[in-house]
Residue, then its C-alpha position, 0 to 999 in steps of 0.5 A: x784525175x778530174x774533180x768530182x761532179x756536183x750533184x743536183x740533189x744529194x738525196x737521189x744517189x743510186x748505188x752505182x753513183x754512190x760507188x763511183x763517188x766512193x771510188x773517186x774518194x779512194x783514188x784520191x786518198x791512195x795518193x797519200x796512203x800508199x799501197x793500202x788499197x784493201x784497208x782503205x776500201x774497208x774503211x770506206x765500207x765502214x763509212x758507207x755502212x754507217x758504222x765505226x772503224x777500229x784500226x789495229x796495227x803496229x806503230x808507224x803504218x799510217x793509221x793516223x794519216x788514214x783517218x785524216x785523209x778520209x776526213x779531208x777528202x770527204x769534206x768532214x769536220x775532223x777532231x783528234x783525241x790522243x787517249x792517255x791514262x789521265x784523260x777524263x770522260x769530260x775531255x771527250x764529251x765536254x762539260x758545263x762551265x760557269x760563265x761569269x758574264x751571264x752567271x749561267x752554266x754553259x755547256x762547252x762541247x768536247x771533241x766528240x762533237x764532230x763528223x770524223x773523230x780519230x780516237x788515237x790509241x784508244x786502249x791507253x785510256x782507262x775504261x771509264x773514259x773509253x765508256x764515254x764514247x759508248x753512247x756516242x758510238x751507239x746512238x750518235x748523241x751525248x747525255x750530260x747533266x740530264x740533257x741529251x745533245x745530238x752529234x753532227x751527221x754523219x758521225x764516224x769514230x776511227x779508233x786506233x790501237x796497238x796490239x803488241x804493247x800491254x804495259x800501260x794499256x787497257x784492253x777494250x771490253x767486249x761491249x765496246x769492241x761490239x760497237x765497232x762495225x769492223x776491224x782493219x789491219x794495215x800491215x807492212x808494205x811490200x818492198x817495191x811499195x815502200x820504195x815508191x812511198x819514199x820516192x813520192x816523199x822525196x819528189x813532193x818535198x813536203x811531209x804529206x801529200x795535199x788532198x782535194x776535198x771531193x765530197x761533203x757531209x750531205x753527200x756522205x749521207x746520200x751515199x749511206x742512203x744508197x746503201x740502204x737501197x741495195x737488195x739482199x736475198x733471203x738465202x744470203x741473210x740465212x748465210x750471214x746467220x749461219x756464219x754468226x752462229x758458227x762462231x758460237x759453236x766453234x770449239x776454239x770460241x768461248x763467246x761468239x758473235x752477237x746478233x749485232x755482228x750479223x747486222x754488221x755483216x749484212x750492212x758491210x756486204x751491201x756497202x761492198x756491193x755499192x763499191x762494186x757498182x751493184x744494187x744487189x749482194x752476192x755471196x762473195x760480198x758476204x765472204x769478203x767482209x766476214x773476217x773484218x766484221x766478225x773476228x773482233x767480236x769473238x772471244x777465244x778460249x784463254x789457252x789458245x794464246x799459246x798456239x798463237x791462234x787469233x780471231x782472224x784465223x778462226x773466222x777464215x776457217x769458218x768462212x771456208x767451212x760454212x756452205x755458201x748459197x749459189x746466187x747467180x748474177x742477175x740479168x738485165x730485164x728486157x724492155 
C-alpha cells in the first residue's frame, strides 16, 4: 500500500479525488479495526458530511479503537473524555482560573478544544454535563462567561454508548440525539474474522496496529468541500422528504424525525456518492444511509418495547414501503 500523494492545493479536491483519499484512509484503518468495513464507512461518511457520530453497541467491540484510529490516520488532534456521573460541564468545555502571576482570570481550554473528540460512554454522565456538548456540536463554538470561543476546524464528536446497561446511566434527550448526524452499530465479528483478528494480534506482538497518518485537518476540510459540490436532483430531495415525513405518520412512531433529519439524510447521501467516486446522488445512496441517519431521531410508542421493535426496524420498513424515484445513471457528455 502506497502513501497518500500530496496535493498542491487543499481547496481544489474533486469528489472523485476526495473519494479516493477517503478510501485510502479506510483501507489503512481496516488494518487495525478488523471486519468492520460498513461501520467504518459510515463513520467516514459522517466525517465527510461534516457531522458527529454516535457509536452505540456492546462493550469490547472496538468503539474506542475506531475513534482513535480515525484521528491518527486523518492526522487530527485527538482528545478523549471518559464520561462519569461526577463529571462537570467545566470538565468538558474548560473554565477560567485565577493566574497569580498576572493577577488576571485566564481561560483554561477543556478537552473539547480539539479536532476529534471521543465522548466515551456519554450516557453515563448527567444531562447538565451532556448539554455542555450541545453548543459545541451544533455551532463549533463554546460560550463561557459571556465570551464565545470557536473550536478548531474540523471539529468532530464521536460518542459511544452502551445500549444494554441502564443502572447509573442517563438516556440522551431527543435534542442531543438529533445533533448526531448518524448512529452506527458495530456488531460482532464472524467466526473467521474473529480468528483473523486474534492471529493478527499474535503476529504483530503488540496490543494495537501502528497506523500511518495519511491526511491532515486541511485535507479533511477539502474533502468536506468536495461533498458540497455533489449534485442532487429534485426528485431525490422529494424522496428524502417522503422518507422523513413517513416517520411522522408511522403507526409505531410517537415523534418522527425533524427537518434536521432530512438535512442529515441528504448530506450523508452526498458523502456516499463521494465514497463511490461520483459527483451525483442516486436513490441507492439515500436508501443506504436512511437507517443510520434517521432511526435514532424517531421516538417509538412506549408499548413497543414489549414487542422488541426498535427504530432500526421501523426505518427499514419505511425504506421498503416508500417509493423511490427511478433516476438513471448519467452518461458522459460527448465532446
